[in-house]
N, C-alpha and C positions, 0 to 999 in steps of 0.2 A: 504493500500500500504506500502511496506517495502523497504527502501533504506539501503543497508548494511552500518552500522556505522553512518547513518543519520536518526535517529528515527522519525517517524511520526505516529500519531494515527488516520489517516484519513480513514482507512478501504479501501473501493473501490471508495472513492470520491477524485477527484483531486482538492484539495483546495489550498488556498494561502500558507498554511503551507507546503503542498506537493511541490509546486513550489519552495519555498525557500530551501527545502531539496534537490531538484534536482539541484538547482543552486550551493549549497555548494558541492555537489558531483561532478558536472562538474568542478568547480574551482579546486578541489583536483586532478582531472584527467587531468587537462590542456585542457579542452574542452571549447568551447564558452558557456558563462553563459546565455543560452537562457531560462532556466527554463522549457523547453519542452523535451519530450523523443523522440529525433530523432534517426536515425540509429546508429550514433557513441556512443550516450549515452546508448542506449540499449545494444550495444555490450560490452561497459565498465561495465555495470551492471552485465551482464552475467559472465564476467571474474571475477568480484569481489566476486561473490557468489559461485564459484566453491570450493569444499572441496577436500582435498587429498584423492584419491581413487575413485573419481567420473569417471575418465577416465584414460587410460594409458598415461603416459608421456614419451616422447622420443624426440630425436633431429631431427628436420626437418627444412626446409625453406618454408614459413616463420615460425619463431619459435612459438611454443606453449607458451601462456602466461596466467597468471591468479593467483588468490590467492592460488590455490593448488600448483602452482610452487613455490610461496613465501614460503609456509609452508615446502615443500620438501627441498628447499635450506637451510632453517633455521635448520631443523632437521639434515641434513647431516653435516652442519657446526658445530653444537654442538657436533657431534660425531667425529669431526676431519677430515672429508672429505671435502676438500675445493671446494664448488660449486660456489664460488664467492659471491659477495654481493647478498642479497635476493631481487632481482629486479623484480622477476616475469617472467623472460624470460628464457625458457629452451634452453640454448645455449650449445656449445661444452664443456665448463668447468663443467656445471651441469651434462651433460651426462657422462663425465669422472668420476665425483664424484660418480654417481650412480653405474657405472661399478666397481669402486674400492670397494664400500660398498658391492656389490654383491659378489665379489671375496673374501672379508674378512669374509663373513658370509656363504660361501659355497652355495650361490644361483646360479641359472643359470645366467651367466654374459653376458647378452644381452644388457645392458645399458637402458633397458626399465623399468620404474617404474610402475609395475602393482600390482595386489592385493597381491601377495606373498611378494614382496619387501616392500610394505606399511605395511603389517603385521609385518615383521621383524623389520622395523624401529620403529614401535610402541612398540615392545617388549624390544628393547635395549635403547631407548631414555632416559629412566629414570635414566640410569647409567652415563649420560653425565654431563659435566659442564654446567654452565649457559650461557657462552659467546660462540659465534660462532667463528670458526677458521678464518673466513673472517674478522670479527671485529678485532681480535687480529693481523692479518697480516696487515690490513690497518693501525692500530695504530703504529705498528713497522715501517712500511714503512714511515709514516709521521714523526716519530721521527728521521729518518735518512736523512731528507731533509736538505741540507746545509742552514744555517740561513741567506741567502742573496738572493736578487732578481736576481743578476747577473747569467746568464746561465739558469735560470728557464724557462721552456716551458709553457707559459701562453697564452691562447686564449681568446680574447674579441669578443663576437658575438652580433649581433643585427638583428632583423627581419624587421626593417624599422622605420624611423623617428628619429633614434639616431645615424646617421652616424658621425656627427661632434663630439659628445661626445666619441664614441668608438675610433675614430681616435686620439682624444686628449689623451685618456688613453694609447693607443698604443704607441704614441710618448714619453710620459713620462716614460713608462716602457723601451722603447728602450734606452732612455738616461741613464738609470740605468743598461744597458747592459743585460736586460732580453731577452731571446729568444722568444719574444712575437710575436703574429700575430693577425690581426683583420679580421673578417669574416662577410660579409654582405649577408644574404640570408633569405628569408621569410619562408623557410622550416626548421623546427627545426631538422628533421631527418638528413638533409644534414649538418647542423651545428655540430651535434653530431658525424657524420662520419668523418668530418674534424678534430675535436679535437682528436678523437680516433686514426686517421691515423697518426698523427704526434707525438703521445705519450705525449700529453699535461699533465702537472702536476696540472693544475688548469684551470677551465673554468668559465668565468664571462659572463652571458647572460644579455642583457639589453632590457627592454620593456617600452615604454612610456605610461603614463596614463593621463587622462584628469583632475583628481583632485589632490590636494596636498596629496601625498602618498609616502611611502617608505617601501616596503616589500621585503625581501630577502628570497627566498625559497631554501631549501636544501633537498636532497633526504632522505626520511624516510618512512618506512612502519611499520606495527605492529610488524615486526620481525627484522628490521634492520634500523639503522640510520647512515648515513655517518658522522663520527666524524669530518673529515676535512671540509666537506661542512658546517656543523653546526657552527663550529668555525668561518669560513670565513663569513658566513651570519651575525652572531652576531656582529663581528667587523665592517663590512661594514655598517650595519644599524645604529650603534652607531655613526659613523662618518658623516653619511648623513642626519640624521633626522633634525637637526637644519638648515642645508643649504636649505632644501626643505620645511621648516615650517610644518613638518609632525610629530612632536613629539608624538601626540596622536595616530597616525596610524602606526608609525614605528614599525615593528616587524620582527623577524626572525622566519620562520615557516617551519616545516617539511612537505613535500608534495610528491606526486607520479607523478609529471609532467613528460610527456614523455621525454623532454630534459634532465631531471635529471636522469631518468631511463637509458637512452641510453648512456650517457657519462660515461666513465670508469675511471674517476678521480674525486677528490673533485670538486664540481660544485655548483654554485648558479645561480638563476634566479632572477634578480633584476627588480622590477616594481617601476618606479619612475615617478613623475609628480608634477605639470602640465608642459606642454611643454614650456610655457612662462618663467617659472622659470629656466628651464634647459637651454634655449637659453641664458638668461641673466647671468647665473652662470656656464657656461660650464667648464671654466678653474678650478673654485673652486671645482666643483663636480668631475671632472677628477682627481684633486689633492687628494681629499678625498678617492676616490676609490683606487688610486695608493698607498696612505698611508696605507690603509687597507690591501692591498696585502703585503706590507712590514711587517706589524705587523703579518699577518698570516704566512708568511714564517719563521719569527723568532720564532713563537709559534703556530704551525698548529693544535694542539689539546688542549682541555681544560685540565688543571691539575686535 
């Protein structure tokens, strides 16, 4: 059995090692870590194994998604055609980039990435630079952020169990005159839509865990890493680890969680626990998260 990026030598046997590999894959994809191949996991596996050229790619609703879209976005970005960040969703910006690439290479400009477009991309990609235009534009945009929390559009979201903490963070940000909002909803797609709809500049998602833990996930694929998200995750973890007695488990990690894919701004998904510690230290934890946001706004990307 083969799990893309999660190697196992089990052949056709579903062993404990295979189950562990499935759990790691599910964690990366933001799926329930059951260790079993359910419908959602199977669908995610199929999307992860698609190669560019396996199918025509075009804009539709619901959007096509998969590793082939990630590779296309990365290649277009390296050539200077801004397909947005390589999030694996073939949206309107990616379609526009395909169209512009076709027009610049005298191809049929239908906005569909088929065999001819893939062939042309492969021929010209070696003449490009190493960094995607999406990465360069994100970095420049972050450098232009005013170094103050005042006026910044910041969304704090939680899916259940951390209402008091998210409200405390919201109030602290408001006292600093941030244009912040707090959003309680179990559906992460709704959370992402809310953050995108108000043009948020930063999204902080909260999830409670049963064990002493502090992990901050930021969006990252093989082809793209959110520089702003990574910086925010690193700062937040460093400030929270001691408060949660989670120094050994505290980490900032790049992941492809759906909430991080769908938000169009620097975002982190913060998993913290246990609940008893959070309840006892709500004010201190909220203060640490708010302090991290201050640090991030002052220096939103690593030097």
